[in-house]
N, C-alpha and C positions, 0 to 999 in steps of 0.2 A: 503494500498499500504507498503514494507516495508520504512524504511531508508536503505538506500545504504552507506555503509562508505566503505572508501578507508583507508590504512592505510601503510603510509610511516615510515620503521625503520631497521638501517641497523643490528638488531639485531634477526637472524632466531628463535631463544627461544619468544622473543617478538612474531613476527608476527605470531606464531605456537602458543600461549599460547591466545591472543586475536582472531584467528578464531576461538578456542575452547570454548572461553567465548560466543562469538557472536552468534554462533550457534546456540543454546539452546535457545536466544529470537525469537521469532515470531515476532517482529516488526520489527528486524534490521538484514539486510544481508551483507556480508563481498563481496562486490564485485570483490576483488583485495588487492593484497599488493609488495610492493617496498623495496629492500634496500637501495636506495636512491634519491633526487626530481629528476636528471636528467631522470631515468627510470620513474617517476612516472607521470613528466610533458608529459607523451607523453602519456602514457594513460588515465590521466583525461582530457585531450584535445578531448579523442574521445569518453572517457564513463564517463559524467561530476558525480559525487556522490553528493550523498545529504551533506554526514559528510566526514572530511580529519581527521583522526588520524597523527599526524605528531611529529616525533620525531624532536632535534634540532642537535644535534653532530650524522654528517653523511660524508661519503666520497663525493666527487665531488662538492657539495653544501650544505652549512650547511642549517636545519631546517628553521630560520628565514628569510635568504635571498631568500629562496623557497616561504614562506608566503607569504613575500614582494612583491613578483613579481606575485604570485595568485590573492592576492587585488587589484592591480594594473590592473592585465590585464581582469581578469573575477572571482569576490571576490567567494569563496568555504567557507561555515563554516568551521570554522578548531578549532579543541582541539587539543591545543599542551601536548604531553606525555611525559618527560624529566626526566636526573637524573639532568639534569642544573638547573629546574625551585623548587629549595627550598625554604622554608618559607621566603618571603621579600628578594629573589635573584634578581640582576638586569637584570636579562634574562629574566626572568616570568614578569617583567611591560612590558622589552621591547615587549613579544610576546604577548601582552594584548594590547600595545601602535601597534601596528603592525595590528590590526587586528583580531586574536585569540579571539573564543567564550569564552572560559575558559582554565584553566591550568591546568594538575595532574603532580604533582612529583612523580616521580618515584624512589625507592631504588637504590644504586648502588648493593647492596646483596638481596639474596630472593627476586628478581623480581618476577618471576614464582609465588612464595606464594603470595607476594604483592598484581599482577594483580588476582588473583583468590579471593583474601578477600576485593579483591573491587571491584570485580564485579558488584556488584548493584548501587552502586555511578557510575563506570564509562558509564553503559550502560545508567544510569537516563540522564549523563552527554552528553552523545553523542545523544538522543532526546531531549533534550533541544536545544543542539547547531542546530539540524532538524532544528527547526523551528522558528531560527532566519533567521535574513536577513542583513548580514554585508556589509558595506559599501567598494566601491571601495577608496585604502587608496591614506591618503592626502600625502602631500610632507613631508621628513624627519621635525622632529620639530626643530627650529630653538626658540631661546628667540623670543617673540616678538618685534617690535620697540619701543611699549610704556613701553616694561619694560629697554630696553637701556637706554632710555632719560628721563622717568618719574617716575621712579620709587620710591616711597613713601619715606621719611629718618623715621627710627627708632622711631625717637623722631617728636614732633609736628605734624603731619597730624594725627599718634596714638593717641595723646591726646587727637584728636576727638571722643568722643562716639558716637554709633551708636542709633539713634530714631527709627528708622524701619530697625529693623534685615531682612537679607533675608536667608531663611533658603532651602537648597537644596537635594533631594535625586535622585536614582540612584540604578539601579542595572546591568543586563547584558546589556554587551556595553557603560554602564559607565563611564570606565576609559578614551574612545575617546570622549565621549559625554559632561562632566567635561571639558576635556580639551578644547576643542574645545567653549564653552562658556570661561570661564575664561582666556582665550588666548587674546579674542576678548573684554575685558573691563579694561581701563583704572585705572590707581594706587589709585586715588583719590576714587575708586567705595566706596558702603557703604557696613560694615563684611558681609560675608556670612559661613552661618554655613552649613557643607556639608557632610550627611552618604551616603557612597557608601558599596554596601555589597562588602566587600573584608576583609581574612583572618588574622589576626593577625601576625605583622612584614613587612606585603607588606603597610600597611597606610603610615608608618614612609617613605618609600622610593619614595611612590607616591607624599605623596606630598613635597618631597625634588624636584623629578621629576618634578612637578609642578612649584614650587617657582623661576628652574633654567627657565622657558618657559613667566610668567607672569608677567605683572606691577605690579599686586598684591604679597604680601609676602602671602606665603603659606606655611601655616605647619601642622604636628601632635597638635592635642588639648590636653589641656592639664586640670585634672583638676582647675577651678577657673579664667581660661584666660579670659579677656574679651574681647570681641567684637564689632571691631575698626574700622572705615575707613581705607581701603585698607590693610585688612588683611583678608583671606579666614582659618579658621579651619575646619580639616577633621577629624573625628569623626577614634577614634583609631580603628582598627579589633580584634576584640573581648572584646569589652566594648560600652557600650549604650552615647548617647551622650544627653544633655538635655539644655535647657538656662533655667535661669531665672534670673530674674530684683531685682537689688534694686540700692538704692540711683539714679532711671532713667537711669540703667545702664543695658546692658544686659552680662552675665556671662556664660560660658561652666560649666557644672557641667560633667563629667566623671565618671562613677562607672560602676561598675557589675552589674549584675543582671539576669537571665535568658533570655533566646532568647525568642526575640517575632516576632512574625509570621514566626518562625523557623532562624529567622536572629539576630547576634550579633556583630555589631548595628544593629538597624532596625529604619528605615525614620520615623516609628508613632510615635516612643518614639520622636523620633524632633520634629514631626511636630505637635503632641499635646500638650507637654509643652510650646512649638512659642502661639500655640493657649491660652495656659494658660495665658501667661506673657504678651505676646505682642496684640494677638487679630488683630483687625480693623490694629494694626500700619503695620504688619509684609506683607513680602511678600513670596510667596510659590511656589516653583518648581519642578515637577516631571518628569525625564526625563526616559529614555529606560530602560525597565528592567521586567524581568519575576517572575509573581505570582502579589500577590495585597498589599504587603506592602507598606506603605505611602496613600493609598488610604483612610483610616476609618479618620486617621491625620488630611490630605488634606481637608476630609467633614468639621470636628471641628473647622478648621481655616475658612473654608469659612462662616461660620454660624456666626463667629465672625467679621464676615466682613473685612477679610483678602483678596490680592487681591492673585487670585492663577490661576499658569498657569500650563499646559503641553504638555510634545513635543507631533508631531502630529506621525500618522502612518506612515506614508511613510519616514519618517524619522528616526524612530526609528529601533536599533537592533531587539529590541523585543518588540513589543506594548504590553506589560503587566500592570507592575503597571500603566502608565498614562490612559490607558482603560478601568480600572478598579475605578479608578478616577473618570474622565470623567461619567462613570455608574452611581455613587454614587451620582452624580450634584453635589460634590464639584469644579470643575472648573471653572472659568470662560473667557477663551480662551483655544486653542487650537493652538498651535503656530509651522511652522520649528525650527529645532535646530539654523538653521543660523540667523531667529531673536530672541533666547530667550535675549543674550546680548542686546541688542537694546530695547528688552522691560524692562530691568533690570534698562537702564541709563533713560531710560522715567520714571520710576518708581521713583528712586533719583530724578529726574528734578521737579515733582511735591512739593515737599520738603513733 
């Protein structure tokens, strides 16, 4: 059965070029297009597509407002394709936070040539999006009440090293899933090392966004950072992150290297390092994501006696990485996303 794609873009050149690119792929069918969300809204309510390819800067209604409206009413897997979503842009993160499955940045010049040269990647992105299950949008994110009253000071709490590290990995759908988990945690929670499949330059802004929402402090990891209570370290895009143990404390090792499972950073790299240096003292969590990155690392952690959790299929945008971890026998418990933060607090309470 063909994947039905609907395009919303005010550029006639973009719509025509995409029509030309899509028609040669037997698995994808362009079922319609519109120059703005006002026209598109009427069309997709009558004939719901499998995937929406959406621009942001358009007359009448901007793409982000339209995306939020769609995710609130009846979520459709959406790929953003816009000149406003350049590497590390706030707009790109806002689109992902609003529920977009993926973001493709298109140039202001040489647009037709860019789309033709990026055909294979774009078509694969549409196919990936079609297999996702986006969730209804939550209310616009604000700083959590806990963040306002109990945010840990830089000194004091942070002087406490972590003796039971938490490692967490995610991919497609992970921007929202990680935010959901972290905003539910108190400011004195154990340190968490996070790998999310996100490009270079995006991770620093993503960490900054989370830092403004969470009771815990959140930042992009730097080589040599100590994992401390009240702190979340996000692996930088384009670099791997590992944990090492020295003098009873855990530190981040951030370094370049070849992609692992086609990803850099890779969840497997982080998880395997935690298995080696923390073993049974660690808690590992794998959330929504396409593919199998992290599955083997989680099995290694499980075999060392670590506590291992996976997000359940019903709450995943893409039940790929958790599914593979479960299939390998590396998962202790499968939980809905809403219970992950509670499990982290229970892990910490056991001492």
